[in-house]
Each structure stands twice: as C-alpha cells, then as structure tokens.
N, C-alpha and C positions, 0 to 999 in steps of 0.2 A: 465116710462112713461105709461102715459096712451092713451091705443088704442081703438079706436070703438068697440062695439059690437053688433053682430046681434040684435036687437030690442033699440038699442040706449044708453043700458048701457053700462062701462065701467068697464076699468080691467086690475090689477094689478100686473105686473109681478116682481115679488122678487126675487136680486140676491145673489148667496152662493159663498163661500168659501172653500174653505179644511177644511174637518172636523175632529176636533180627530184623528177618526180612521185609517184615510189615511193619515195623518203625521207620525203619531205612525209603519204605515206599512214599510214607505218610507224611516224612519232610522232604521228597522229593516232590511232590504234589502240592505239599505248603509253600515251598519255595516256588514252585512256576506259580501258582495265584497271588503269593506277593509281588513277582516280576511284571506281573498280569494287571494289578493293581495300580505299580509303580508307572510301569512304561503307560499304563492311562491316565492318569496323574501327570505324569509328566507332556505327554501331548498334549493334555488339555490348555495344560500351563503354556504352552507353549504357542496352542492355536489361540487363547486370550490375548495374550500381550501380543499379538501377528494382527487381533482386532483393533488391541485399543489405539497399536503404532500405527495402523492405518487409518481408523477412524482421527489421529490427530494428524496426519497428513494431507487429511481430507478437509479438516475445516482450516487448516493453517492455509487451505489454497484457494477454499472459498473466502473467506477472508482480509488475505491478501485482492485478489480478482475485485472480491464490494468493495476496498480502499482504491483501489486502479482504475477503479469505473465510476469513482465520484469525479473522481480531477480528469481523467480523460473526458468524460460526455460532456465537463462545464466548461471544454475549453474554448479562448479566443471567447470565453461570457463577458461581456465590456459593460453592466447594468441591462439596461431596455437596448441595447445593440445587437444585430443579430449574430455579430463577428466582430473577428478583432482589428476592422477598418476603420479609416478615418479617426484615426488614434492622433492625436501632436506629446508625442514625446520629450517633457524638459530632463528627464535626467542625469543627470555628467554623465551615470555609468548605463553603459544601455548593451553593453551584450551579454549573454547568458540568460539568468533567471529575470533579467529586466531588457531584455528586449522586444516588447509588446507588440515588435510586428510582426508577429507570426503566432498561434493558440499555441501551437508544440512546434519541436523541433528535437531529433535522435542522435546518435552516436553509432555508429557503425564497430565492433570490435566483440571480443574474447566473449566478453557480454556488453551486451548490448542496454544502450541508458538512453532515456525519454525524459524529457522538460517540457511541463504542463504550465499555461501562463493562464488565471483566470480572475476574475473579481471573484469577491467573495460570495455568493449567491443567502441572499435572506439578511443581508447588512445594506442597503440602502438608507440612507437617511439622507432627506429632504435640505434645500436652500431653501433658507427665509425670505431672501430675497434674492433679486434678479442683481448677473453678476454679470451688467455690458464694460467691463473692463478688466482683460485682463492681467492687471499687475496688482487689482484690487485682491487685496483679504476675502477667506468665502462663509459667510458666513451658512452656516446651519443651526437647526432645530435642536438646540439643546436638551433637548425633554423624550429627544427620538428612541426609545431601548438599545437601538445599538451605538450610540454614542460613546456613551459610555470602553464599549472594546476602543475607543479610538487611541493612539502612541503619538510623545513626537518620534516622527524619525517613521513615522511607519508611510509604505511607499500606498499612495489608493487613488484611483481612478473618478472622475466627476466627467457627467455624458446628460445629456436634455438627448438622449435617442438618436441622435445623427452624427452627434460627435465626439470624442471627449477628449481628456486630455488626464497625461500621468503626470505624478510628482509626490514627492517626499512633503511630508508633513513638516516642518522646521521650527510652529513653537509648543506649548503642552496644551491638549487640548484642556485638559483636564481643569484645566486652573481660565482658559482665555471665553467661556459663556458663549460655544460656541462659536468664535471665529478663526477661522485653519486659517496661518500663514504660509506662503510659497516662494522664503527668498530665497535669492542667492549667499555664498560666503556663510550657510550651516551645514557641517557633515557630520551624519552618522555618528555617534566614538564609535570607538574597538567593545568588542563585547555585545554591540549589537545586529541582528542579526541583520542590516545594510551596513557595517561598518565601511565607511570612505566613502559613500554614499553622497549625494545634496541636489540640489536645482541648477543647470547651468545656464537657466535662465527665470525671472518671475512673470517673466510672460506666459499664458496657458496654451488661449487658442486666440485665431481672430472675429472666432462667432462671441455670441456676445450670454452664457451656459443662463436658461432661468429668464431670456426676453417673457411677455407678455406672451409674446402672438408665440411662440417653441413651445416646447415640452415644459413639466414639470423637471426639470433636473438636479440633482442626487448626488452624491457622495458616494464610494463604496471601495471595502480593504481590499486590495489587488493583494494575489501572489504566485507566486515562481515551483514549485515543485518538482523535484527532480529523482525520477527512479535508476538505480542500481545496482550490483551487489557489492557484499561486502561481508566483514568478517562480524557476525554479532555478536553482544555483550559479554555472552557464556562466552566466548573464542576468546576474546581477551581478557579474562579476567583467569582463564584456563592457561595464560601462556598461547597461546595458538591461533592460526591466519586460517579465513579461507583458503588462500592457494593451499595449504599446505594437510587442510582436516577441511572435507567440503560439511559436515554436521556440523562445524560452526561456522557454514558459510548464513548470510542472509540480504532477503528484499530491506533496501535502505529507501529512507525520503526522505531525501535534506540530509542525507550522511547520519540517520540516525537509524538504528534497526526499527524496522516496523513486522516484520514480521520471521523470525526461524527456519531452519530447514530450503532456504527458498538459494537453493545454487546454480539455478540457468535461468537466464531471461533472454529470449529469443523474440524480436520484435521485428517486423516488415508493416508497415504503412499503404494502405489500398491505396491510388491517386488518382483522381475525376481530372479527364483530360478532355473531357468535349460538353464537363458544364451539366451530365444532366442526373448531377446528385448522386453517382452511383459509381464505385470502386471497377476501373477498365481492365486495373492488375493490380499487384500485389509487390511490391519492393524492398529494398533492405533499404536503411539510413541514404549512405552516400550514392545512391539513386536516385533518391527524390529529385525534380527537377525544379520544384518548390513549395516549399513549405504549404502552402496556400491551398494547393491543390490535393492534401491530404481530406481525405473522407471519414477515411477508419483506419482503424491500428489494429492489426493484432496480433495478440502475442503471448508467447508459449514460454511455461515456466515449470522449471523440472524441481521434485519438491523429495523431501530424505528424511525421512521418521526420525530424527534428530537424536533417537536413542536407537543404537543396534539391541536388533532385536534374535537373540542366543541360535544359530547355529543357521541364523541370514543374513547378520549381519545389518545394516544399514540397508532398510526397503524404500525406493526411488518410486514414485508416478510422474506423469508429465497431464498438463494443462495446460487447452489452448483456447483461446475467448478474440473474441473480433466485436471491437466497441465501436458503434457507429458514433460520431464528434456530433452533437444536435448542433451547436453551431453554427454549422456547418451541412444541415438536411434545412429541405425547403420550408 
C-alpha cells in the first residue's frame, strides 16, 4: 500500500513471513514437547504395570497364606478330640498322608514340603445306634446333610471324643441307607484318590463307640494335604518347568497347582519342649525331635509377578507368617 509521506513522497511497506530460523525453533520446541509427553506416558504406563504386578503378587500371597492357614490351624483335628492322640488306625497303608499318629510332618530340602492331616470340620455325621462291636458295620443318620458327601473308598474317622479310629469305607454309602462297612479284602481301585488302600482289619477299637454312657459318637471324612513347590499348569502348557524358569513355579496342594508365582517355600517348626504350650525354638524339619511337640509353624513364601514388568523383569517379594496349631493349644 502506498502511503503519503511528508514532502509529498510515497513509502512502500514490505510484508514478511516466518523466517527459516523461527520455523526451526518452533519445530524443536514441538519435538521437545512431544518427547516430554511420550516420556510421561511411558513412565505412567510403567508405573501402572508395576502397580498391577505388585497387586497381583500380594493377592496371590494373601490367598496362598489363607489356604495354608485353613489346613495348618486345623491340623490334628479329629472330630471332638483335641489332638491326634488315642487313634486306632486300621489302614493297610499308614505312611505319608495316612499316618494319623501325627498332626503334621515336614520334609527339609531345597524346597521344603509339609503334610497336614485332619478331619474335615463341619461334616460330622452322628451314629443312630451305639457301636458295641468293633467288627460290626456302623449305622449313620443318612438324613444328615453331610452324609451325601461320603463315597466308597473314602478314608474316615469315627470318634466318641475320647478315642478315634481311622478306616476306609468299603461299601457304597449312597445305596446303603446309612450303613457303613469297613471289611478287609476291599482295595481302592486305580484312579481313586486312595488307590491301593484297604483295611488291615475290620476291628476298629476295643471301645464301644456310641455307648449310652459315653459321648455321642460321629463319623467325619479325614484328609491329608501336602504343600510343595512345583511347575504350574501354564508352565506345563508352555513346555517349561519351574526349575528352568521361575515364573512357572507354583504352590502345589497334593500336586495340583494352587497359586502361581510361588517360587520358594521355607518352613520352620516351633517346638514345645517343656509343655507350656509355647515354642521355645524354631527348627528345620530334619531337626524336629518329635512331631507331637510342634506347636506352631513359621512359613516363608517367595512370590514373583508371573509376568515380567518392562525394564524390571519379574518382581519378587517375600512373605512370612507364623501359624499356631489350634489343636495343640490349651
């Protein structure tokens, strides 16, 4: 645009755009801003992934400890009896999980193991008549809600609160109208959880379970659970093992995966040597003088996050709990 100037002349104003230098500065600033936003996003994502991994790890630890707590605190429970004493065991196989002379037992090793023996709480089925002959069948109340859980070849306990007997059911309770047999010569078949088990004698005890002058007798399913460390189901599917890749380690209960990511279990046993119902010292399994002296169990689990966190790999945490054995307490 031409504009008049003093003295009658004209001045031409030149219009200019963005210079190359200004454009480069703007591009650099935009790039720095983009890098900052990307870094913030990556950092936030990593923080989220780490938090998720830790939350999963802690939840797995909580679940594992709770399941172990349920079994350990009830170990030695044999109906209304306070401990695993005064038991007649007529099973032909009495080793491992069938040795009900002790509430629990452990094995020391690179990965420790522990076996817990107990009757199943809340499933006590009363007798409908006294059992005065140790060889006679047992007559139960078949209308009891827990009766339906009984199966042939189950290992069970009959107790009158002062004595107990462990045996295997040899007939089918679902068709017997409440009659439970415990004869010899019947063996649990292959594929059954008690495969190979039988009764060494039909005579359960010298006492008469359910006599009128004694406590009311009842029958309870009896279990033994072994906790160990092994390969998880996902590891088996991936063709890897716990020993080769610790992300595939798991806490096993009776060789069945219970919690993934448990890569180590260490167990120490609290020993009551003077009868005061408290642990004087904690020892490894191979140093336990008498399993009936174990009053508590101190368990340490090391867990990993199962899935690696980018830039950090597998996260690991160690958790320790001490469990008091309820049936060894006053």
